[in-house]
ChimeraX commands (.cxc) that place a marker at each C-alpha (Angstrom):
marker #1 position 5.05,10.59,-87.18 radius 0.5
marker #1 position 8.12,11.71,-85.10 radius 0.5
marker #1 position 11.15,9.74,-86.45 radius 0.5
marker #1 position 12.34,9.10,-82.84 radius 0.5
marker #1 position 8.98,7.63,-81.91 radius 0.5
marker #1 position 8.97,5.44,-85.09 radius 0.5
marker #1 position 12.47,4.18,-84.08 radius 0.5
marker #1 position 11.26,3.27,-80.56 radius 0.5
marker #1 position 8.18,1.73,-82.03 radius 0.5
marker #1 position 10.20,-0.58,-84.34 radius 0.5
marker #1 position 12.44,-1.42,-81.45 radius 0.5
marker #1 position 9.59,-2.43,-79.29 radius 0.5
marker #1 position 8.03,-4.56,-81.94 radius 0.5
marker #1 position 11.38,-6.29,-82.40 radius 0.5
marker #1 position 11.80,-6.81,-78.71 radius 0.5
marker #1 position 8.31,-8.28,-78.61 radius 0.5
marker #1 position 9.13,-10.86,-81.37 radius 0.5
marker #1 position 12.33,-11.68,-79.39 radius 0.5
marker #1 position 10.32,-12.58,-76.41 radius 0.5
marker #1 position 11.37,-9.71,-74.17 radius 0.5
marker #1 position 8.20,-8.16,-72.96 radius 0.5
marker #1 position 9.59,-5.92,-70.20 radius 0.5
marker #1 position 12.01,-4.30,-72.56 radius 0.5
marker #1 position 9.36,-4.05,-75.22 radius 0.5
marker #1 position 7.11,-2.34,-72.66 radius 0.5
marker #1 position 9.72,0.37,-71.94 radius 0.5
marker #1 position 10.26,0.84,-75.71 radius 0.5
marker #1 position 6.47,1.21,-76.30 radius 0.5
marker #1 position 6.46,3.93,-73.58 radius 0.5
marker #1 position 9.14,5.92,-75.30 radius 0.5
marker #1 position 7.18,5.50,-78.48 radius 0.5
marker #1 position 4.07,6.95,-76.68 radius 0.5
marker #1 position 2.04,3.92,-76.96 radius 0.5
marker #1 position 0.65,3.20,-73.52 radius 0.5
marker #1 position -1.72,0.62,-74.53 radius 0.5
marker #1 position 0.77,-1.50,-76.20 radius 0.5
marker #1 position 3.28,-0.88,-73.32 radius 0.5
marker #1 position 0.69,-2.11,-70.81 radius 0.5
marker #1 position -0.05,-5.26,-72.97 radius 0.5
marker #1 position 3.71,-5.94,-73.05 radius 0.5
marker #1 position 4.15,-5.55,-69.31 radius 0.5
marker #1 position 1.02,-7.68,-68.77 radius 0.5
marker #1 position 2.30,-10.38,-71.14 radius 0.5
marker #1 position 5.52,-10.46,-69.18 radius 0.5
marker #1 position 3.69,-11.05,-65.86 radius 0.5
marker #1 position 4.03,-7.47,-64.55 radius 0.5
marker #1 position 0.40,-6.58,-64.11 radius 0.5
marker #1 position 0.97,-3.76,-61.52 radius 0.5
marker #1 position 3.27,-2.00,-63.95 radius 0.5
marker #1 position 0.76,-2.39,-66.84 radius 0.5
marker #1 position -2.00,-1.02,-64.53 radius 0.5
marker #1 position 0.36,1.92,-63.61 radius 0.5
marker #1 position 0.97,2.69,-67.29 radius 0.5
marker #1 position -2.88,2.66,-67.91 radius 0.5
marker #1 position -3.66,4.97,-64.90 radius 0.5
marker #1 position -0.88,7.45,-66.00 radius 0.5
marker #1 position -2.34,7.56,-69.44 radius 0.5
marker #1 position -5.79,8.38,-68.05 radius 0.5
marker #1 position -7.15,4.82,-69.06 radius 0.5
marker #1 position -8.45,3.81,-65.64 radius 0.5
marker #1 position -11.25,1.56,-67.08 radius 0.5
marker #1 position -8.66,-0.37,-69.11 radius 0.5
marker #1 position -6.42,-0.49,-65.99 radius 0.5
marker #1 position -9.39,-2.12,-64.04 radius 0.5
marker #1 position -9.92,-4.64,-66.78 radius 0.5
marker #1 position -6.19,-5.65,-66.44 radius 0.5
marker #1 position -6.72,-6.46,-62.75 radius 0.5
marker #1 position -9.93,-8.22,-63.44 radius 0.5
marker #1 position -8.42,-10.28,-66.23 radius 0.5
marker #1 position -5.43,-11.22,-63.91 radius 0.5
marker #1 position -7.97,-12.51,-61.36 radius 0.5
marker #1 position -7.39,-9.75,-58.92 radius 0.5
marker #1 position -10.99,-8.59,-58.61 radius 0.5
marker #1 position -10.61,-6.73,-55.30 radius 0.5
marker #1 position -8.03,-4.53,-56.92 radius 0.5
marker #1 position -10.20,-3.99,-59.85 radius 0.5
marker #1 position -13.12,-2.86,-57.85 radius 0.5
marker #1 position -11.56,0.55,-56.79 radius 0.5
marker #1 position -10.52,1.32,-60.32 radius 0.5
marker #1 position -13.79,0.55,-61.83 radius 0.5
marker #1 position -15.49,2.63,-59.29 radius 0.5
marker #1 position -13.06,5.56,-59.89 radius 0.5
marker #1 position -13.85,5.19,-63.61 radius 0.5
marker #1 position -17.58,5.44,-62.74 radius 0.5
marker #1 position -18.47,2.03,-63.82 radius 0.5
marker #1 position -20.48,0.92,-60.83 radius 0.5
marker #1 position -21.97,-2.21,-62.42 radius 0.5
marker #1 position -18.47,-3.59,-63.35 radius 0.5
marker #1 position -17.18,-2.63,-60.00 radius 0.5
marker #1 position -20.01,-4.57,-58.33 radius 0.5
marker #1 position -19.34,-7.62,-60.56 radius 0.5
marker #1 position -15.76,-7.52,-59.46 radius 0.5
marker #1 position -16.78,-7.19,-55.83 radius 0.5
marker #1 position -18.96,-10.12,-56.20 radius 0.5
marker #1 position -16.01,-12.18,-57.70 radius 0.5
marker #1 position -13.93,-11.00,-54.79 radius 0.5
marker #1 position -16.25,-12.22,-52.18 radius 0.5
marker #1 position -17.48,-8.78,-51.18 radius 0.5
marker #1 position -21.34,-8.80,-51.39 radius 0.5
marker #1 position -21.79,-5.73,-49.14 radius 0.5
marker #1 position -19.49,-3.64,-51.10 radius 0.5
marker #1 position -21.13,-4.90,-54.30 radius 0.5
marker #1 position -24.51,-3.95,-53.04 radius 0.5
marker #1 position -23.51,-0.36,-52.31 radius 0.5
marker #1 position -22.02,-0.19,-55.74 radius 0.5
marker #1 position -25.21,-1.35,-57.43 radius 0.5
marker #1 position -27.16,1.05,-55.14 radius 0.5
marker #1 position -24.94,3.96,-56.55 radius 0.5
marker #1 position -25.82,2.69,-60.05 radius 0.5
marker #1 position -29.44,2.72,-59.32 radius 0.5
marker #1 position -29.97,-1.12,-59.50 radius 0.5
marker #1 position -31.84,-1.19,-56.13 radius 0.5
marker #1 position -33.34,-4.70,-56.32 radius 0.5
marker #1 position -30.04,-6.29,-57.19 radius 0.5
marker #1 position -28.42,-4.24,-54.38 radius 0.5
marker #1 position -31.03,-5.45,-51.88 radius 0.5
marker #1 position -30.35,-9.00,-52.95 radius 0.5
marker #1 position -26.57,-8.53,-52.13 radius 0.5
marker #1 position -27.43,-6.71,-48.86 radius 0.5
marker #1 position -29.43,-9.64,-47.73 radius 0.5
marker #1 position -26.42,-12.14,-48.76 radius 0.5
marker #1 position -24.21,-9.91,-46.65 radius 0.5
marker #1 position -26.59,-10.02,-43.74 radius 0.5
marker #1 position -27.52,-6.22,-43.87 radius 0.5
marker #1 position -31.19,-6.46,-43.85 radius 0.5
marker #1 position -31.66,-2.83,-42.85 radius 0.5
marker #1 position -29.91,-1.63,-45.97 radius 0.5
marker #1 position -32.01,-4.13,-48.05 radius 0.5
marker #1 position -35.10,-2.58,-46.66 radius 0.5
marker #1 position -33.84,0.96,-47.43 radius 0.5
marker #1 position -32.90,-0.07,-51.10 radius 0.5
marker #1 position -36.30,-1.77,-51.69 radius 0.5
marker #1 position -38.23,1.29,-50.27 radius 0.5
marker #1 position -36.22,3.57,-52.72 radius 0.5
marker #1 position -37.33,1.29,-55.61 radius 0.5
marker #1 position -40.89,1.10,-54.61 radius 0.5
marker #1 position -41.03,4.84,-54.32 radius 0.5
marker #1 position -39.71,5.15,-57.84 radius 0.5
marker #1 position -42.16,2.55,-59.11 radius 0.5
marker #1 position -45.01,4.41,-57.46 radius 0.5
marker #1 position -44.05,7.53,-59.11 radius 0.5
marker #1 position -44.15,5.81,-62.35 radius 0.5
marker #1 position -47.35,4.02,-61.75 radius 0.5
marker #1 position -49.07,7.24,-60.87 radius 0.5
marker #1 position -47.95,8.77,-64.15 radius 0.5
marker #1 position -48.72,5.80,-66.33 radius 0.5
marker #1 position -51.53,3.78,-64.51 radius 0.5
marker #1 position -49.58,0.61,-65.40 radius 0.5
marker #1 position -51.08,-2.38,-63.58 radius 0.5
marker #1 position -47.97,-4.29,-64.09 radius 0.5
marker #1 position -45.96,-1.89,-61.95 radius 0.5
marker #1 position -48.60,-2.33,-59.17 radius 0.5
marker #1 position -47.74,-6.03,-59.20 radius 0.5
marker #1 position -44.12,-5.30,-59.02 radius 0.5
marker #1 position -44.62,-2.93,-56.08 radius 0.5
marker #1 position -46.70,-5.44,-54.19 radius 0.5
marker #1 position -43.91,-8.15,-54.55 radius 0.5
marker #1 position -41.26,-5.72,-53.26 radius 0.5
marker #1 position -43.35,-4.61,-50.39 radius 0.5
marker #1 position -43.75,-8.34,-49.32 radius 0.5
marker #1 position -40.11,-8.64,-49.34 radius 0.5
marker #1 position -39.71,-5.50,-47.43 radius 0.5
marker #1 position -42.27,-6.63,-44.83 radius 0.5
marker #1 position -40.48,-9.91,-44.38 radius 0.5
marker #1 position -37.08,-8.24,-43.71 radius 0.5
marker #1 position -38.72,-5.86,-41.27 radius 0.5
marker #1 position -40.11,-8.78,-39.34 radius 0.5
marker #1 position -36.63,-10.32,-39.05 radius 0.5
marker #1 position -35.31,-6.99,-38.10 radius 0.5
marker #1 position -37.87,-6.96,-35.09 radius 0.5
marker #1 position -39.67,-3.90,-36.40 radius 0.5
marker #1 position -43.16,-5.33,-36.23 radius 0.5
marker #1 position -45.19,-2.09,-36.44 radius 0.5
marker #1 position -43.55,-1.07,-39.81 radius 0.5
marker #1 position -43.94,-4.65,-41.10 radius 0.5
marker #1 position -47.66,-4.64,-39.98 radius 0.5
marker #1 position -48.34,-1.41,-41.99 radius 0.5
marker #1 position -46.92,-3.10,-45.10 radius 0.5
marker #1 position -49.03,-6.21,-44.53 radius 0.5
marker #1 position -52.14,-4.12,-43.92 radius 0.5
marker #1 position -51.44,-2.24,-47.26 radius 0.5
marker #1 position -51.04,-5.63,-49.06 radius 0.5
marker #1 position -54.51,-6.72,-47.69 radius 0.5
marker #1 position -53.13,-9.31,-45.37 radius 0.5
marker #1 position -55.02,-8.25,-42.25 radius 0.5
marker #1 position -54.43,-11.21,-40.02 radius 0.5
marker #1 position -50.62,-11.04,-40.43 radius 0.5
marker #1 position -50.76,-7.30,-39.80 radius 0.5
marker #1 position -53.03,-7.71,-36.71 radius 0.5
marker #1 position -50.59,-10.17,-35.01 radius 0.5
marker #1 position -47.68,-7.73,-35.68 radius 0.5
marker #1 position -49.54,-4.84,-34.38 radius 0.5
marker #1 position -50.47,-6.77,-31.21 radius 0.5
marker #1 position -46.59,-7.67,-30.97 radius 0.5
marker #1 position -45.90,-3.86,-31.29 radius 0.5
marker #1 position -48.44,-3.03,-28.54 radius 0.5
marker #1 position -50.57,-1.15,-31.09 radius 0.5
marker #1 position -53.92,-2.42,-29.79 radius 0.5
marker #1 position -56.19,0.01,-31.64 radius 0.5
marker #1 position -54.43,-0.86,-34.98 radius 0.5
marker #1 position -54.55,-4.52,-34.16 radius 0.5
marker #1 position -58.41,-4.26,-33.59 radius 0.5
marker #1 position -58.75,-2.48,-36.81 radius 0.5
marker #1 position -56.80,-5.31,-38.61 radius 0.5
marker #1 position -58.68,-8.05,-36.75 radius 0.5
marker #1 position -61.92,-6.51,-37.82 radius 0.5
marker #1 position -60.87,-6.39,-41.42 radius 0.5
marker #1 position -60.00,-9.99,-41.22 radius 0.5
marker #1 position -63.44,-10.87,-39.90 radius 0.5
marker #1 position -62.08,-11.98,-36.59 radius 0.5
marker #1 position -64.51,-10.21,-34.33 radius 0.5
marker #1 position -63.58,-11.94,-31.08 radius 0.5
marker #1 position -59.99,-10.98,-31.51 radius 0.5
marker #1 position -60.86,-7.51,-32.57 radius 0.5
marker #1 position -62.86,-7.16,-29.34 radius 0.5
marker #1 position -60.03,-8.31,-27.27 radius 0.5
marker #1 position -57.64,-5.93,-28.88 radius 0.5
marker #1 position -59.91,-2.87,-28.57 radius 0.5
marker #1 position -60.43,-3.56,-24.84 radius 0.5
marker #1 position -56.59,-3.21,-24.54 radius 0.5
marker #1 position -56.47,0.21,-26.35 radius 0.5
marker #1 position -56.28,3.14,-24.02 radius 0.5
marker #1 position -58.18,5.67,-25.92 radius 0.5
marker #1 position -59.51,3.94,-29.08 radius 0.5
marker #1 position -61.32,5.73,-31.86 radius 0.5
marker #1 position -64.94,5.80,-30.79 radius 0.5
marker #1 position -66.28,4.85,-34.26 radius 0.5
marker #1 position -63.94,1.88,-34.56 radius 0.5
marker #1 position -64.71,0.78,-31.07 radius 0.5
marker #1 position -68.48,1.06,-31.68 radius 0.5
marker #1 position -68.20,-1.08,-34.81 radius 0.5
marker #1 position -66.02,-3.71,-33.01 radius 0.5
marker #1 position -68.45,-3.93,-30.04 radius 0.5
marker #1 position -71.47,-4.25,-32.41 radius 0.5
marker #1 position -69.93,-7.08,-34.34 radius 0.5
marker #1 position -68.83,-8.78,-31.06 radius 0.5
marker #1 position -72.58,-8.61,-29.89 radius 0.5
marker #1 position -71.94,-5.91,-27.33 radius 0.5
marker #1 position -74.87,-3.76,-28.59 radius 0.5
marker #1 position -75.06,-1.63,-25.38 radius 0.5
marker #1 position -71.43,-0.67,-25.39 radius 0.5
marker #1 position -71.62,-0.07,-29.12 radius 0.5
marker #1 position -74.46,2.36,-28.44 radius 0.5
marker #1 position -72.50,4.13,-25.84 radius 0.5
marker #1 position -69.62,4.57,-28.38 radius 0.5
marker #1 position -71.88,5.94,-31.05 radius 0.5
marker #1 position -73.28,8.41,-28.56 radius 0.5
marker #1 position -69.88,9.73,-27.48 radius 0.5
marker link #1:1,2 radius 0.2
marker link #1:2,3 radius 0.2
marker link #1:3,4 radius 0.2
marker link #1:4,5 radius 0.2
marker link #1:5,6 radius 0.2
marker link #1:6,7 radius 0.2
marker link #1:7,8 radius 0.2
marker link #1:8,9 radius 0.2
marker link #1:9,10 radius 0.2
marker link #1:10,11 radius 0.2
marker link #1:11,12 radius 0.2
marker link #1:12,13 radius 0.2
marker link #1:13,14 radius 0.2
marker link #1:14,15 radius 0.2
marker link #1:15,16 radius 0.2
marker link #1:16,17 radius 0.2
marker link #1:17,18 radius 0.2
marker link #1:18,19 radius 0.2
marker link #1:19,20 radius 0.2
marker link #1:20,21 radius 0.2
marker link #1:21,22 radius 0.2
marker link #1:22,23 radius 0.2
marker link #1:23,24 radius 0.2
marker link #1:24,25 radius 0.2
marker link #1:25,26 radius 0.2
marker link #1:26,27 radius 0.2
marker link #1:27,28 radius 0.2
marker link #1:28,29 radius 0.2
marker link #1:29,30 radius 0.2
marker link #1:30,31 radius 0.2
marker link #1:31,32 radius 0.2
marker link #1:32,33 radius 0.2
marker link #1:33,34 radius 0.2
marker link #1:34,35 radius 0.2
marker link #1:35,36 radius 0.2
marker link #1:36,37 radius 0.2
marker link #1:37,38 radius 0.2
marker link #1:38,39 radius 0.2
marker link #1:39,40 radius 0.2
marker link #1:40,41 radius 0.2
marker link #1:41,42 radius 0.2
marker link #1:42,43 radius 0.2
marker link #1:43,44 radius 0.2
marker link #1:44,45 radius 0.2
marker link #1:45,46 radius 0.2
marker link #1:46,47 radius 0.2
marker link #1:47,48 radius 0.2
marker link #1:48,49 radius 0.2
marker link #1:49,50 radius 0.2
marker link #1:50,51 radius 0.2
marker link #1:51,52 radius 0.2
marker link #1:52,53 radius 0.2
marker link #1:53,54 radius 0.2
marker link #1:54,55 radius 0.2
marker link #1:55,56 radius 0.2
marker link #1:56,57 radius 0.2
marker link #1:57,58 radius 0.2
marker link #1:58,59 radius 0.2
marker link #1:59,60 radius 0.2
marker link #1:60,61 radius 0.2
marker link #1:61,62 radius 0.2
marker link #1:62,63 radius 0.2
marker link #1:63,64 radius 0.2
marker link #1:64,65 radius 0.2
marker link #1:65,66 radius 0.2
marker link #1:66,67 radius 0.2
marker link #1:67,68 radius 0.2
marker link #1:68,69 radius 0.2
marker link #1:69,70 radius 0.2
marker link #1:70,71 radius 0.2
marker link #1:71,72 radius 0.2
marker link #1:72,73 radius 0.2
marker link #1:73,74 radius 0.2
marker link #1:74,75 radius 0.2
marker link #1:75,76 radius 0.2
marker link #1:76,77 radius 0.2
marker link #1:77,78 radius 0.2
marker link #1:78,79 radius 0.2
marker link #1:79,80 radius 0.2
marker link #1:80,81 radius 0.2
marker link #1:81,82 radius 0.2
marker link #1:82,83 radius 0.2
marker link #1:83,84 radius 0.2
marker link #1:84,85 radius 0.2
marker link #1:85,86 radius 0.2
marker link #1:86,87 radius 0.2
marker link #1:87,88 radius 0.2
marker link #1:88,89 radius 0.2
marker link #1:89,90 radius 0.2
marker link #1:90,91 radius 0.2
marker link #1:91,92 radius 0.2
marker link #1:92,93 radius 0.2
marker link #1:93,94 radius 0.2
marker link #1:94,95 radius 0.2
marker link #1:95,96 radius 0.2
marker link #1:96,97 radius 0.2
marker link #1:97,98 radius 0.2
marker link #1:98,99 radius 0.2
marker link #1:99,100 radius 0.2
marker link #1:100,101 radius 0.2
marker link #1:101,102 radius 0.2
marker link #1:102,103 radius 0.2
marker link #1:103,104 radius 0.2
marker link #1:104,105 radius 0.2
marker link #1:105,106 radius 0.2
marker link #1:106,107 radius 0.2
marker link #1:107,108 radius 0.2
marker link #1:108,109 radius 0.2
marker link #1:109,110 radius 0.2
marker link #1:110,111 radius 0.2
marker link #1:111,112 radius 0.2
marker link #1:112,113 radius 0.2
marker link #1:113,114 radius 0.2
marker link #1:114,115 radius 0.2
marker link #1:115,116 radius 0.2
marker link #1:116,117 radius 0.2
marker link #1:117,118 radius 0.2
marker link #1:118,119 radius 0.2
marker link #1:119,120 radius 0.2
marker link #1:120,121 radius 0.2
marker link #1:121,122 radius 0.2
marker link #1:122,123 radius 0.2
marker link #1:123,124 radius 0.2
marker link #1:124,125 radius 0.2
marker link #1:125,126 radius 0.2
marker link #1:126,127 radius 0.2
marker link #1:127,128 radius 0.2
marker link #1:128,129 radius 0.2
marker link #1:129,130 radius 0.2
marker link #1:130,131 radius 0.2
marker link #1:131,132 radius 0.2
marker link #1:132,133 radius 0.2
marker link #1:133,134 radius 0.2
marker link #1:134,135 radius 0.2
marker link #1:135,136 radius 0.2
marker link #1:136,137 radius 0.2
marker link #1:137,138 radius 0.2
marker link #1:138,139 radius 0.2
marker link #1:139,140 radius 0.2
marker link #1:140,141 radius 0.2
marker link #1:141,142 radius 0.2
marker link #1:142,143 radius 0.2
marker link #1:143,144 radius 0.2
marker link #1:144,145 radius 0.2
marker link #1:145,146 radius 0.2
marker link #1:146,147 radius 0.2
marker link #1:147,148 radius 0.2
marker link #1:148,149 radius 0.2
marker link #1:149,150 radius 0.2
marker link #1:150,151 radius 0.2
marker link #1:151,152 radius 0.2
marker link #1:152,153 radius 0.2
marker link #1:153,154 radius 0.2
marker link #1:154,155 radius 0.2
marker link #1:155,156 radius 0.2
marker link #1:156,157 radius 0.2
marker link #1:157,158 radius 0.2
marker link #1:158,159 radius 0.2
marker link #1:159,160 radius 0.2
marker link #1:160,161 radius 0.2
marker link #1:161,162 radius 0.2
marker link #1:162,163 radius 0.2
marker link #1:163,164 radius 0.2
marker link #1:164,165 radius 0.2
marker link #1:165,166 radius 0.2
marker link #1:166,167 radius 0.2
marker link #1:167,168 radius 0.2
marker link #1:168,169 radius 0.2
marker link #1:169,170 radius 0.2
marker link #1:170,171 radius 0.2
marker link #1:171,172 radius 0.2
marker link #1:172,173 radius 0.2
marker link #1:173,174 radius 0.2
marker link #1:174,175 radius 0.2
marker link #1:175,176 radius 0.2
marker link #1:176,177 radius 0.2
marker link #1:177,178 radius 0.2
marker link #1:178,179 radius 0.2
marker link #1:179,180 radius 0.2
marker link #1:180,181 radius 0.2
marker link #1:181,182 radius 0.2
marker link #1:182,183 radius 0.2
marker link #1:183,184 radius 0.2
marker link #1:184,185 radius 0.2
marker link #1:185,186 radius 0.2
marker link #1:186,187 radius 0.2
marker link #1:187,188 radius 0.2
marker link #1:188,189 radius 0.2
marker link #1:189,190 radius 0.2
marker link #1:190,191 radius 0.2
marker link #1:191,192 radius 0.2
marker link #1:192,193 radius 0.2
marker link #1:193,194 radius 0.2
marker link #1:194,195 radius 0.2
marker link #1:195,196 radius 0.2
marker link #1:196,197 radius 0.2
marker link #1:197,198 radius 0.2
marker link #1:198,199 radius 0.2
marker link #1:199,200 radius 0.2
marker link #1:200,201 radius 0.2
marker link #1:201,202 radius 0.2
marker link #1:202,203 radius 0.2
marker link #1:203,204 radius 0.2
marker link #1:204,205 radius 0.2
marker link #1:205,206 radius 0.2
marker link #1:206,207 radius 0.2
marker link #1:207,208 radius 0.2
marker link #1:208,209 radius 0.2
marker link #1:209,210 radius 0.2
marker link #1:210,211 radius 0.2
marker link #1:211,212 radius 0.2
marker link #1:212,213 radius 0.2
marker link #1:213,214 radius 0.2
marker link #1:214,215 radius 0.2
marker link #1:215,216 radius 0.2
marker link #1:216,217 radius 0.2
marker link #1:217,218 radius 0.2
marker link #1:218,219 radius 0.2
marker link #1:219,220 radius 0.2
marker link #1:220,221 radius 0.2
marker link #1:221,222 radius 0.2
marker link #1:222,223 radius 0.2
marker link #1:223,224 radius 0.2
marker link #1:224,225 radius 0.2
marker link #1:225,226 radius 0.2
marker link #1:226,227 radius 0.2
marker link #1:227,228 radius 0.2
marker link #1:228,229 radius 0.2
marker link #1:229,230 radius 0.2
marker link #1:230,231 radius 0.2
marker link #1:231,232 radius 0.2
marker link #1:232,233 radius 0.2
marker link #1:233,234 radius 0.2
marker link #1:234,235 radius 0.2
marker link #1:235,236 radius 0.2
marker link #1:236,237 radius 0.2
marker link #1:237,238 radius 0.2
marker link #1:238,239 radius 0.2
marker link #1:239,240 radius 0.2
marker link #1:240,241 radius 0.2
marker link #1:241,242 radius 0.2
marker link #1:242,243 radius 0.2
marker link #1:243,244 radius 0.2
marker link #1:244,245 radius 0.2
marker link #1:245,246 radius 0.2
marker link #1:246,247 radius 0.2
marker link #1:247,248 radius 0.2
view
């Protein structure tokens, strides 16, 4: 070890024992001991100097920890993010009362369900829908490759959440499509009607066994599918009109 570094190291240790952390920190720097220098500055209450030392030494993650330990989470977030530790950056953002930022960080980390939860907390339902859609797409890919029934249940649960959020966002047609896929035809039918999609509403009411409502919906459709219309008319007792549709 270089004799001059050894001398500065001994001096730093002596200053630490003497209760002079700021001076000890400077001595540790001269001894090329950035971690010990940062600890000394931090112990002396100069967290910003400690962080600067860590960053200069290329120890960004440790610098972030210093801010986090000093109960300065918002300043820790940027450093965790710079270090590529998105999960810890998200945890710091949550502590700092920044759920929207935490959600984006979790999204970058691939933790999409957690991101969706935080987007909901921050009132960003459209982003929550996007995150859940990405998660369900990934799960469907895995399901198709593995035929895992448990994944199917998880997909259904996420689709239910997504449909709920789409309803709150006043996007009824998209929500209806999800409810229809989830075998909830009545809910789908009401939303299709709300969206002005009469033919889709008729199909959903028919699937739900609601023949009268299916009949009302198909009558409002401008150019309904003839086969669907014929089936709806037949179930509504309109045999003559059903026959006309079958013939068309």
